[in-house]
C-alpha positions in Angstrom: 0.0 0.0 0.0 2.8 2.4 0.7 4.4 2.0 -2.7 1.1 2.8 -4.3 0.8 5.9 -2.2 4.3 7.0 -3.1 3.6 6.4 -6.8 0.4 8.4 -6.9 1.4 11.2 -4.5 3.1 13.4 -7.2 0.1 13.2 -9.5 -2.2 14.0 -6.6 -0.1 16.9 -5.6 0.1 18.3 -9.1 -3.6 18.0 -9.4 -4.2 19.8 -6.2 -1.9 22.6 -7.1 -3.3 23.0 -10.6 -6.9 22.9 -9.3 -6.2 25.6 -6.7 -4.5 27.8 -9.2 -7.3 27.5 -11.8 -10.3 27.5 -9.4 -10.7 31.3 -9.5 -9.8 31.7 -13.1 -12.0 29.2 -14.9 -15.6 29.9 -15.5 -18.3 27.8 -13.9 -19.1 26.1 -17.2 -15.5 25.1 -17.8 -15.1 23.9 -14.2 -18.3 21.8 -14.6 -17.1 20.3 -17.9 -13.7 19.4 -16.4 -15.4 17.8 -13.3 -17.8 15.8 -15.4 -15.0 14.6 -17.7 -13.0 13.4 -14.7 -16.1 11.5 -13.4 -16.6 10.0 -16.8 -13.0 8.9 -17.0 -13.2 7.3 -13.6 -16.3 5.4 -14.7 -14.6 4.1 -17.8 -11.5 3.1 -15.9 -13.7 1.3 -13.3 -15.5 -0.8 -15.9 -15.1 -4.6 -15.3 -14.7 -5.0 -19.1 -11.3 -3.3 -18.9 -9.9 -5.3 -16.0 -7.8 -7.5 -18.3 -6.3 -4.5 -20.0 -5.7 -2.3 -16.9 -4.4 -4.9 -14.4 
């Protein structure tokens, strides 16, 4: 579990930093589209059909 945390921490940190910098700049419509896109990506990655390809 610790190696997984160490591997994902940089991406998480960059995402937090970028989100904080862009939060006040982006319009509500763009922010909503980005959030919905990230949710859709999480849904696709979580599909059982892709287990053989992603694991």
